[in-house]
Each structure stands twice: as structure tokens, then as C-alpha cells.
C-alpha positions as CSV (number, residue, x, y, z in Angstrom):
1,X,0.0,0.0,0.0
2,X,1.2,3.5,-0.7
3,X,0.3,7.0,0.4
4,X,-0.7,9.8,-1.9
5,X,3.0,10.5,-2.7
6,X,3.6,6.8,-3.7
7,X,5.7,6.0,-0.6
8,X,5.3,2.6,1.0
9,X,3.4,2.7,4.3
10,X,3.7,0.2,7.1
11,X,0.4,-1.6,7.8
12,X,-0.1,-3.9,10.8
13,X,-3.5,-5.5,10.0
14,X,-4.5,-8.9,11.3
15,X,-0.9,-9.8,11.8
16,X,0.3,-8.9,8.3
17,X,3.2,-6.6,8.2
18,X,4.6,-4.7,5.3
19,X,8.1,-3.4,5.4
20,X,8.6,0.4,5.8
21,X,11.2,1.8,3.3
22,X,13.2,3.6,6.1
23,X,13.4,1.9,9.4
24,X,14.4,3.8,12.5
25,X,18.0,3.0,13.5
26,X,18.0,3.4,17.3
27,X,16.0,1.6,19.9
28,X,14.6,4.9,21.1
29,X,13.5,5.8,17.5
30,X,11.9,2.3,17.1
31,X,10.0,2.6,20.4
32,X,8.9,6.1,19.6
33,X,7.7,5.0,16.1
34,X,5.8,2.1,17.7
35,X,4.1,4.4,20.3
36,X,3.2,6.7,17.5
37,X,1.5,3.9,15.6
38,X,-0.3,2.8,18.8
39,X,-1.5,6.3,19.3
40,X,-2.8,6.6,15.7
41,X,-4.5,3.2,15.9
42,X,-6.1,4.0,19.2
43,X,-7.3,7.4,17.9
44,X,-8.8,5.8,14.8
45,X,-10.7,3.3,17.0
46,X,-11.9,5.9,19.4
47,X,-9.7,4.7,22.3
48,X,-7.0,6.3,24.4
49,X,-3.4,5.3,23.6
50,X,-2.9,4.8,27.3
51,X,-5.4,1.9,27.1
52,X,-3.0,0.0,24.9
53,X,0.0,-1.8,26.4
54,X,3.1,-2.6,24.4
55,X,4.5,-6.0,25.3
56,X,8.1,-6.1,24.1
57,X,9.4,-9.5,22.9
58,X,12.6,-10.3,24.8
59,X,13.2,-13.8,23.4
60,X,16.5,-14.0,21.4
61,X,17.6,-10.5,22.5
62,X,20.7,-10.0,24.7
63,X,20.3,-8.8,28.2
64,X,21.8,-5.4,27.2
65,X,18.9,-4.8,24.8
66,X,16.3,-5.5,27.5
67,X,18.1,-3.2,29.9
68,X,18.3,-0.5,27.3
69,X,14.6,-0.8,26.5
70,X,13.8,-0.7,30.2
71,X,15.9,2.5,30.6
72,X,13.7,4.0,27.8
73,X,10.6,3.3,29.8
74,X,9.5,-0.1,28.4
75,X,8.2,-2.1,31.4
76,X,6.3,-5.1,30.0
77,X,8.4,-7.9,28.4
78,X,7.3,-11.3,27.3
79,X,8.5,-14.4,25.5
80,X,7.0,-17.8,24.6
81,X,8.7,-21.0,25.4
């Protein structure tokens, strides 16, 4: 899917993800982008963004990545076994 300028957009619909052409590089940029998407989706559905909780997947990530995400305010982590 593209926007009015022909740029690819990221869609997360029913578990189907489409790659964004320019991915944020830092963990902070990625978390900010995810929170922006949550806020937009919540607004579209008439909900508050604070009603949506991001569960970060920690499986396969090194401890340093989890500590860094926690330092940026991410509090909920999960993994399946």
C-alpha cells in the first residue's frame, strides 16, 4: 500500500506486516515509532493510547537490549517457550 506520494506505508493489520522503506535506527527511535503507531490506531478506533499496552518481545535478544529498553521506559516484556 502507498500513500498519496507513492511512498510505501507500514500496515499492521491482522498480523500482516509490510516493510517500511526507512526503518528507525536506534532503539529509542523504534520505540517512539511504535508508540506513534499505537496512538494513531487508538485514535482511529476511538480509544485512548494509554489503554493499549506494548509487550516487548525479549526472546532471542541479549540482556543489554532488555536493559536499554527498560531504561527508555518499556516495562512489559514477554516471550513464549
